[in-house]
N, C-alpha and C positions, 0 to 999 in steps of 0.2 A: 504494500500500500504506500502510495506517495502522498505525503501531506504537503499542502501548500499554505503559505501565509495568505490570508485574504487581503485583497487590495484595500488600501486605506486612503482616505482623503482628509485634508485639513478641514476642521469645522469652520464654516463660514455662516455667521448668524444672518447675513443678508440674504441667504438662500432659503426660501420657504421650505424646501425639502429637508434641509438640515434642521430647521426649527421644528418641523413636524416629527422628525425622527427623535428628537429630544423630548418632545411632548409625549410621544408614545412611550419612551423610556420612563418618564416620570409617572405614567399610569401603572406600569407593571414592574418597574425597577429592574429591567433586564434588556440587554442589547441583542440577545440571541436571535430574535426574528427580524431585526432591523436590516433593511437592504443596504444600509450604509455602515461602513466601519471607519470611525474617525481615528486619526493618528494622534497619540498623546504628545503634548509639548513637554520638554524637559523643564520648563518654567513652573509647572504645576505638579503637585504630588499625585494627582489622579485625574482621570479624564472627566469625571463628573464635575469636579471643582473647576476644571478648565472651561468646560462648556457653560456652566452657570456664570462664571465671571465674564466670559466673552459675550454671552447674551445680555447680561446686565449692562456692560459697557455699550453694546450696540443699541439697546433700548434707550439708555440715557442720551446717547448721541442723537437718536431719532427725535426724542422729546425736545432737545436743545434746538434742533432745526425748525421745529414747528412753533417755537415761541417767538 
């Protein structure tokens, strides 16, 4: 049996599909059935904290633009 590493992408909060994948993760706290695999950044201790922080920064920037 040959095992392959799944392809990963950088989380981009501007992409709706990425936000949807995280929303689904929040409902069941599992990435297993997500079609996307996000690559962790060495700046964070884990992927969940990374995505939450990036989402928060993105939403705050969106709000700043509309004011």
